[in-house]
N, C-alpha and C positions, 0 to 999 in steps of 0.2 A: 494461243498461249504466249505470254510475254516473257522477256528475259528474266523478269523478277520471279516468275513461277516455274521456270524450266526445271529446277531441282526439287520443287515441291508440288507434285501433281495434284495433291488433294486441295491445294490452295485455289485452283480454278473452280471448285465447287462452291466457293463462297464469294459474295459480292465484295469488291474492294472497299476497305475502310479508310476514311480520311481523318485528319485531325479534327475537322469540324464535327464529324460523327462522334468522335470520342468526347469532344467538348460538350456536346448536347447531353450525353450520358452523365458527365461530371456535373453539369449544371443542375440536372435532375436530383442528384444526390446532395448537392450543396443547398438546395431549396432556398435560393435567394441570398445565401452568404457569399461574400466576396471570393472570387477565384484566387486572390492573392494569399488566402489562407494556405494554399497548397504550394506556394513559392517560398522557399527558404533562402537564407543569405549566409555567406561565409563571413569570417571576420575581416576579410578584405572588402566586404560589402558587395560581393559578386552574387548575382541571383542564380539560384538553382531551380530550374523549372521542373514540374512533375513529370514531363514527358518531352522527348526530343525526336525529331525526324532524323533519318539516316543522313550523315554527311557524305554527299555523293562525290565531292571534289577532293576528298582526303588523300593524303600521301603518307606512306610509311616514313617515319622519322628514323634516320640511320642511328644505330646504337651499337649493341654487341654484334659481332660477326654472326652470320646466318647459323641458326641452330647451335650456337655456342653457349654453354652454361655460364652463369656468373660464378665468380670465385666465392667459395664458402669460407669466409673468414671466421676465426675464433679468437676471442680476447685472451691475451696472455698478460695477466695483471697481478699475479700473486707477488707480494713484497719480497718473498724469499726466492731467489733466482733458481736454486736447485729444484724447489717444488714446482716453480713455474715451468721449468724444463720438462719435468715429468708430465705435467698437464699438456704441454705443447706436443710432445711425442705421442701421447695418447690421442689427442685430437687428430693429428695427422694420420695415425694408424686407423682411425675410425671415421674417416670421411671428410674431414676438413681439407681444403686445398690451399689455405693460406692462414697466416698468423698475424693478428693485429697486436703488435707489441706496444703495450701501454706503459709509459714511464710516469712515475709520481710527479705531480705538478702539471701534467698535461690537461687540456680542457676536458678530455674524455676519461680521465682517471677515476672519477667518481669516488674519491677518497682512498684509493689504493694505488697500485702501480709498482713497477720495478724501480730499484734505486737507480739514479741517473749516473751510472758508472760504466766504464768499459768492461770491468770484470763481470758485472751483472749481465751485460749483453752477451759476453762470451759464454757464460754459463747457460743462459737460457737457450742459446743456439747450439749447444753441444749435442751432437748426434743428428742434427737436422741437415739434410742434404740440400744445401742452399742452391746448388746448380742443377737441381732436378725438376725445376718448374714450380717449386713452392713459391707462392706469393707472400711477400712481407709488406706490412704497412706499419710505419712508426707513428705513434702519437706522442709528441714531445712537448716539453715546456722549456722555459728559459734555462733550467738547470741541466737539461739533457740536449742542449743545442749542438753538442759536439758528437752526437751519436753517429752521424754520417762518417766522420773521420775515423771513429772507433770501429765501425763496421769495415771500413777499408783496411784497417790494420789487422782485424781478425781474418778477413779474407786472404790477405797477403800471407799470414802465418799458416793458413790452411791451403795455400797455393790454388786459390779459386779466383778466376778472372771476374772482375766486377761486371763485365759485359754479360756474363752468364747468369747473373742474379736478378730476379724480378722483385724490385723493392720500390716502394713509394715512401719518401722520406718525411712527408707530413709537415714541412716548414710552414708555419702560419703565424708570423709575428703579430699581424694586425688582430687576428682572432684571439690570440693570447692576451694582448693588451685590452681588448674589449671586455673579456671576462674578468681580468684583474682590476680594471678601472684605472690603468695608468701605464706609463712606459718610461724606461730609463733615459730616453732622449727623444729628439724630434724624428719624424718619419724619414727625412733625408738621410740621417746618419744610420738609422736602422736599415733602410733600403740598401745602402751601400754594403753593409755587412752581409745582408741577405743575398745580394747578387754575387758577392765574392765567394761565399760558402758554396752556393750552387755551382758557380763556375769551376771551383776546385774539384767538386765531386764529379762534374761532367768530364773534366780533364782526366780524372782517374779511370774513366771508362764506364761509369754508371749511366744507365739509360734513363733513369727516372721513371715516372715524374717525381719532382722534388717538392713542389709547393702545393699546399692544399687550400683551395678556396672553400672555406668550411661554413656552410650555411647553418650547421647545427648551433652555432653561436646564437642565432636569432631564434631558432625553434626552441632551444632549451630555455630561453628567457621568455617564452610564451608569445613570441611574435607570430606573424601570419605567414602563409605560404608565399605570397608575393614579396613580402619583406625578406624572407629567407632567400628567395631567388635573386632579388636586387642586391643583397649583401654578397652573395657568392659571385655575382658579376663584378661588383665594385672591388672586392678584394682580388679577384682574378685579374682585373685590369691593372690594379696597383702593382701586382707582382709582374705582369707583363712589362710595365714601364720600368720597374726596377731591373729586370733582366736585360731589357734594351739598353739601359744606362750602363750596365756592366759589359756591354759590347757583344751581347748574344743576339744573333739575327732573330727577328720576330718569328720566322718559320720554325726555328729551333725552340725558341722561348715558349711558344704555345704548347709544345709537346712536353714541357717541363712542369706544366700546371695541370692539376686534376681537381675535380670538385668532390666534396664530401657533404652529403645531405642526410637529413632525418627522414625516416619513413614511419608514419604512424598508422593508427588503425582506421582512419578515414580513407578507404581505398580509392575513392574517385579523386579526391584532392591529391592524394599521394601520386597516383598514376599521372594525373594532369600536371603536377609539379615537375616530375622527372622528365616528362616529355617536353614541357615548356623550357626547361633548362637547356636542353640540346638546341632548341630553336634559337634561344636567346644568345647562347655562346656562338652559334654559327653567325649570328648577326654581328657580334663583336669581331669575329675573324674577318668577315667581309669588310667591316669598317677599317680594318688594318690592312686591307688590300690582299688578304689571303683567301684561297679557296678553302671552304670549311672541311674540317676533318672531325670525325666523331670524338667528342670529349670523353675521357675516362671519368666515370661517375661512380664513386663509392657510396654505399648506403649503410647507415646505422639505424637499427630500430630505435625509436625515439625514447630518450630518457624521460621526458615529461609525462609520458603515458603510463609509466611503471607505478605500481602501488606496493607499499609495504604490506598492507592488509590484504588477505585473500590473494596471495601472489600467484596462485595457480591460474587465475583469470588472465594474468600477464601472458601466459602461453597462447591464449586466443588472440590477444592483441598483437603479439609478435607474428603469429601466422598470417593475420590480415596484412600486417606491415610488409612481410616478406613477399607475399602474393602481389601486393601493389608495386613494390619496388622492382620485383622481377618483371612484371608486365610493363612497367614504365621504362625498362631498359637499363637498369643498373648493371654495372660491370662486376661489382663485388658487393656482397651483403654481409654485415656483421650483426648477428642477433645478440642483443644484450640479454644475458640469462635472466629468467623470470624472477629470481630472488635477489637481484643486484641491489635493489633499493633497501633491502634488509641487511645486506652485508656481502662479504666475498662469497660468490657462489661455490657450491660443492660439486662433486663429480656428476651427480645426477642432473643438476641444473645445466651444467656445461654440455652434457650429452643431449639433453632436450633441445638446447640452442642449436647444436649441430643438426640434429635429426629433423628439426622444423624445416630446414632448408633441403636436406636430403630427400625427404618425402615429397616436397613440392617439385623438386627437380627429377627424381628418379621414378616416382609413381604418377605424378600429375603432369610431368613433361612441360612445365611452364616455359622452358627455354626453347622449345621447338618452333615457335611462331614468332617472327619478327614484328614487333609493335602490334600486338593483337588488338589494341584499343583503336587503331586507325579506322576511321569510318564511323565510329560510335558518335552519334550526334551530341550526346551529353558530354562525353569526355573531350571531343574535339572542341566544343564550345568553351569548356572550362580551360583547356590548354591555351586557347587563343586569349581568353580574358585574363588569365594569369600572366601571359606574356605581356599584354598591354599594361596591366597594373605594375608589374615588376619593372618594365622598361621605363615607365614614367618615374618611379621612385629611384631607379638607377641614375637617370638623368639628373634628378634633384641632388643625389649624393655627389655626382660629378661636378655640378655647379657649386657645391659647397667646398670643393677642393679634393674630393676623393674619399675613400673609405676611412682613412685615419683622421682626416680633417673633420669628417662627419661625427666621429667620436669626440674629438676635442671640442666641437661646438654643441655636443649633446643632441645632435640631430637624430641619429638612429635611436638613441635611448628614448627620446620623446615619441618617435614613431612607434616604437614597440610598446611604450607605456599605455597608449590608448586602447589597443585591442586586448592587452593583458588585463586592464581594469574591467573591460567588458566581459572577458572570459571569467575573471574572478567573480563577478556579479552573477553570472549564469551558473557557475559551479556552486556558489553559496545558495542559490535558489533551486539547485538540483535540476536546472533545465539542461545543463550539460551533464549527462549521467556518467558516473564513475563506478562501474559495477564492483561491488565488494568494498567500496569506500563510502560513497554518498548514497548508494542504493544497494539493497540486498546485502547488508552487512552480516557478518557471522561472528558473534561475540565468543563463540566456542571454537574458533578456528585453531588449527595446529600452527605452532610457531614454525616459521620457515627454517630449514636446516641450512646453516651457512658455516663457512670455514672460520676457525678461530685465528684471526690474523690482525695484527695492528698496522694501521697506516704508517707509511714512511714519513719521517720528519726530516727536514733539511733547512739549511739557511736560505732565506729569501735571496733572490738574485738581484743585487744592486738596489740603489735608491731610485724610486720612480719619481723623476723630476717633473714629468707631465702627468697630471691627474685629471680624471673625468669620472662621470657616473659609470659604474660597472653594469654590464649586461649579465646579471647573475642567473645561473640555471635554477629552475624551480619546477618540481614535479606538481602536477595538477592536484593530486590528492592530499598534499601536505596539510591544508587547513583542517580537513576532517581527521587526518591521522594524528594531529596534535591533540584533538579531543579524545581520541581513542587512547593516546598515551596517558592522559589524565585519568581515564577510566582504569587503565592497568595499574597505575600507582595507587589509586583508591582501593582496588582489589587487593593489592599487596599489603597495604596498611590496615585495612578494615576487614578483610576477609570476604568482602562482597562488593559488587559493582554498585554505583549509584543506580537507583531504580525510579521508574515512573509506573504508577498504577493505571492500567487501562480500564476505566469504568465502562464496561460493555453493557449498553442498555437494550433490553428486549431480547429477541432471539438471535441465533447465529445469522439468519437471513437478513436481519436488520443491521447488525453491526460488523460483519466480517470484512466488508470492503474497507471501511474506515479504520478498523482495528489493524488490518494489514498495512495500511498507509502509515498509521501512527507508529506502529512497531518499527518499520523501516526508518521512519523519520528520526525517532529518538535513538535507536541503536546505531545509526550512522555516526552519532556522536558518542557512542560508548555507554549510553544510559539504557540499562536493561529494562525491557518492558515486561511487566507482570500482568498477565491477563486476568480480568474478572471472569467469573463463570457465565455471566449474562443474566442480568436482573434489573428491574426498574424499581425495586423496593429500597427506599432510602436506608432502612436499618441494615439490610443485607450489604449494601454498598459500603456503609460505615465499617462493618465487620471485616469485609474483604480488604478494604484499604488498610486498616490497622494491622491485619495479618500479613500484608504484602511487604512490609519493611520499607516502603517508599515514603518520601516526604512531599512528592508532587503527584498530580493525577491528571488524566486526560479522558474526557468523555468521548465515547465512540458509538455512533449509531446513525440511523437514517434521519433525514430532515423531519419526517413525520413523527418519529419517536422523540426527537428533540423537542418538537412543539408541545408534546404531551408530558414528557418526563425530565427534560434537561434541568429545569429550574429546581425542582425538589432534589434531584440528584446532586446538583452543584452545592446546594445548601447543606446537604448531608455530608459531603466531602469536606466542606469548609468547617463544619462543626466537628468533624473527626480529626482535624489538625493539618489538613493539606496546606502547605505553604504557598502553593501556586496551582491554579486549575486551568487546564487547557481544554479546548473543544476542537475535535477534528472536523474540519469542513467550514464552509462559509455560513455565518450566522443569519444572514439575511435580515428580515424585519425583527428578529429576536435579539439582535445585538445588545440593545439597551437593557432589555429585561434580563438577559443572561449575565451581563456585567453586574447588574444589581444583585443577582443571586450568588455572585462570587466567581464567575468565570473571568479569568484575567487575560487570556490570550487565545487566539484562534490559529491553528496550524492548517495551512492550505497548500495545495500544489502551486508552485510558483512563488511561495513566500520565502523570505530569507531564512533558510534553515540554520545556517551558521550563526547568525545573530541570535536566533531563538535558543539554540543549544548552548552557546556561550553564556547567555543570560541565565539559563537553567542551572548551569554549574555554579554561577555566582550565587544564586538563591539557595543552593544546597551546601554552600560553604566551601567550594573547591578553590 
């Protein structure tokens, strides 16, 4: 018996299996097809193999303290400070261990947030025991840049020592400039003010960290994991230099910086990304002549994966994201409530956001094992490859003059644009599935309950003398949601949604597969699919089409039935007034004949669904 089977006695009854044994079985299934069919790629062009061997030389990556839970953060973003205070107290009483205080104009405000005033901050913290271990994290914008000083004054009035308060101040001037697309001055002048503000807060006794190296800027703009990592490194290094110039020793300066990253529903990439960040930052510290210390890493579930439509699915996405960030070693996690894309979340959505974390911590015990991914061949490989790709891009940013200079030269914007375009194409073709939006839509879904609140408006902060392309946040589902919005307006104006008649040919056994595909295809764009009963009789199809209220139609059946009945069916639909006729599936050798009979387009898996749906609306007069 070997060490490998000591704990699994039954294993000795079976012959050891090798990768070659597995490969022979796979080749038998592939039947001559290329093995590369089983290899996928990330948007960083990193290969994901179908199977990996155990990584035997792996080491645990230091992160949270042993068996320490991450901080359960809850957004405080209601524009009315008194209401926000009630929400915050309810959150703390029911399991949250920290508050993410969002100010209007911050990168993460998502259209809402507290007014950027001292009074609003004082009101929202009323009744919160700030020296009892509660974690605070500020998300600030230019208008709320003085919140650190305001907090100091509030603490002084309440006779609380700053040293006893656990607060991350969230200063991120470069990230703010990236999203706005400009800055009021050059980086040297901004860096000087940045260093002075942090020095003042440190002198008051605050422990920090103060500055956020915020990778969400890249993730929100649909960049890649390696790009998000490289950006966090580049902004972190820029802030290290600014603090060094302010006279703060590097050993102290590094403790003043933390990272804020997005966690999305791709669990392996998210785990690998969070692990890679710690290794990369340790390399930065070593380059500065410092012995590495674990970086504080805050996680937000990703904005870009949220959908307005069928928002309950967002709960599943958030669960996967929390799971991944937790196993990746995040020190704090902030779950964006599942209805946030539709408006300001209500009490139920906030409760679900809290409980998503509580269940994973208290019932699944995800915090009890340090770096549980250590040794996993796939995740170890992915972690290493992300490190290599991110470090290479980080070096390119440094050669360009650093994070701010890379924005001025539109370097980062160009880097992000390429994978964003590729992602857009895959979403349009429904290769990247967005459940509830591009696939499995529900035209009869319930409207999400959200709080009736108006976003805060305020005067823009100064004239932006330096301008460049903005890294604008964008949710992945937005193109399909725009079509659904058109459908909703149509319903409101005309009393019914735009319709497509599904001309089902033959029996259910013949047409069900392609009818299901066509229904999902059209309803993803808000075009209601009206099913035919199933017939190959032209007269019956004409009658069904006229009764459907549709102006366009789609033939649905098997290839065999198409060869026998598609031509007369198409002619019948054309004769009955169909403005446009589609056929579900590849036409093969029948393409020319079908077009001659009146079939205009063919909808297939991997086709550009967005282009087809937009064109359909144009034909229907939208």
